[in-house]
C-alpha positions in Angstrom: 81.8 99.4 168.5 83.9 97.6 170.7 83.8 97.9 174.3 84.9 95.8 177.7 82.3 93.5 178.8 82.3 93.0 182.7 80.0 90.2 182.3 82.5 88.4 180.1 85.1 89.4 182.7 83.4 88.0 185.4 82.3 84.7 183.8 86.1 84.1 182.8 87.2 85.2 186.5 84.6 82.6 188.1 85.5 79.9 185.6 89.3 80.1 186.5 88.2 80.2 190.3 90.1 83.5 190.8 89.3 86.2 193.3 89.7 89.7 192.8 93.1 90.0 194.6 94.6 86.5 193.2 93.8 88.2 189.6 95.5 91.5 190.8 98.5 89.4 191.8 98.4 87.7 188.5 98.1 90.6 186.6 101.9 91.9 188.1 100.6 94.8 189.6 99.2 96.3 186.5 95.4 96.2 187.9 95.0 96.8 191.7 92.4 94.8 193.9 90.1 97.8 193.9 90.3 98.4 190.1 89.4 94.7 189.4 86.4 95.1 191.6 85.3 98.1 190.3 85.8 96.4 186.6 83.8 93.4 187.7 80.9 95.6 188.8 80.7 97.5 185.5 82.1 100.7 186.8 85.1 101.1 184.8 86.2 100.8 181.1 90.0 99.4 181.2 92.6 101.1 179.2 94.5 99.0 176.6 97.5 98.5 179.0 95.2 97.5 181.9 93.2 95.0 179.5 96.2 93.7 178.6 97.2 93.0 182.2 93.7 91.5 183.0 94.2 89.1 180.0 97.6 88.1 181.1 96.4 87.6 184.9 93.2 85.4 183.3 95.5 83.5 180.8 93.1 84.7 178.1 93.1 86.9 174.8 92.0 90.3 175.5 89.5 89.7 172.7 87.9 87.1 175.2 86.9 90.2 177.6 85.3 92.4 174.8 81.8 92.8 173.4 81.5 93.4 169.6 78.4 95.2 168.3 77.7 92.5 165.4 75.6 95.3 163.4 78.3 97.6 163.1 80.9 94.8 162.0 78.3 93.5 159.1 77.9 97.3 158.1 81.3 97.5 157.7 81.8 94.5 155.6 79.0 95.6 153.5 80.7 98.8 152.7 83.9 97.6 151.8 
């Protein structure tokens, strides 16, 4: 299973020294200030377009903001 990681998101945002407001502006309006705040607190799961906007605003790949269940990936590899 793949899902958005609010922990990874917070870490990257802090490493880049960005406020929620700055990130919202850098995403070209794709995400609002309140939406960024809710994501950071783990209260939302972003859609693909919002995830793309966040990644653009953070200058990272959207994959850097996701958690992958390693056991599911290993099971898939073993089946194929």
